[in-house]
N, C-alpha and C positions, 0 to 999 in steps of 0.2 A: 504493499500500500505506500503510495507516494501522494502526500499532501502538497497541493500548489496554492500559493498565495501570491495574487496579483490584483491590484485594485483598478486594472484596465482589463475591461471585460473582453476586449477581442484578444489580446495576449494570453488571457486565462484560457479562452477557447482553443487557440492555437497550441498552447501547452498540453492542454488535456488532450487533445486530438492526436497530437504526437506521441505523447506517452502511452495513451491507449491502443494506438496502432502498433506500438512496440510490446503490447500485452502487459504493460503495467496497470495495476489497479490504481485509479487515479480519483482524489477527493478534492474537487476546486473551490476555493474560497476566495472572496473578494476583499475580505479584511482579516486582520490577526485575531480580533475578540472571537469572530464567528470559527475561525479554524481552532484556535485554543479550547473553546467550548466542545466543540466536536472530537478532538483529539483525546480527550479524556476516555472516550469509548472506542475509538477508531485504532489507536496506537500504532501509528505508521511506522513505517521503517525508515523513512527519509521527509524531511520536508524541503521544499524548494520554493523560494521566495524572493521577491525584488528586493533589491537593497533597502527600499525606504521601510519594508516590513521586517527586515532582519534586526535592526535595531530594538524594534518593539517586540521581537520575540526572545531576545538573549534574557536569559534568567526566567523566563515564562513557560518555556516548552516542558510538557510533562516526560515521565521516564518511558522508556520503550517496553514491550513485556517481560524483558529481563530486568528491568530497572535501570538500565544505563540511559545516558542521555541521548536523545533522537539526533542524527546527523543532520546538519543544516546546510543547505547548497545555496549560497547567495547567487542570484542571477545578476552578473556584471554585464558591462558592454560587450565583453569578449564572450559571453555565453548567449548573446543574442540570436545568434544563428542556432537553428535547430540540431545542426550536426556536433556542434561545439557543446551544447547544452547536454545532449544524449550522451556524449563521452564522459563529460565531467561526472554526470549522474551515474553512469557504470562504474567508473573509477572510486567514487565514494561508497557505493554499494559494495564493491570488491573490498575495499579498505576496512569497512565496518565489518563485513563477514569474516575476514582475517583475523582481526582483533578479538572476534568472539570464539576463535576456535583455540 
């Protein structure tokens, strides 16, 4: 499960479509507050958020199913292209899984 937070509806739809096409389960949110409320139940593996949301998320992310911090991928200008975003997401997921082994 990947939570995507972006206050721009068009970018949020694009990110959701790209990730869903790659068979990621996606939960899109337009605000940090809505995402935080839902994450208590969803317990995502990773959170992808625009830079403006990252600052709001710091210190507020719930723990994952194993009690660890949920990895956060800030979407920077370098990750604006879908291929770059997907590669960064895959690397973060790999790193997170390696740390749990």
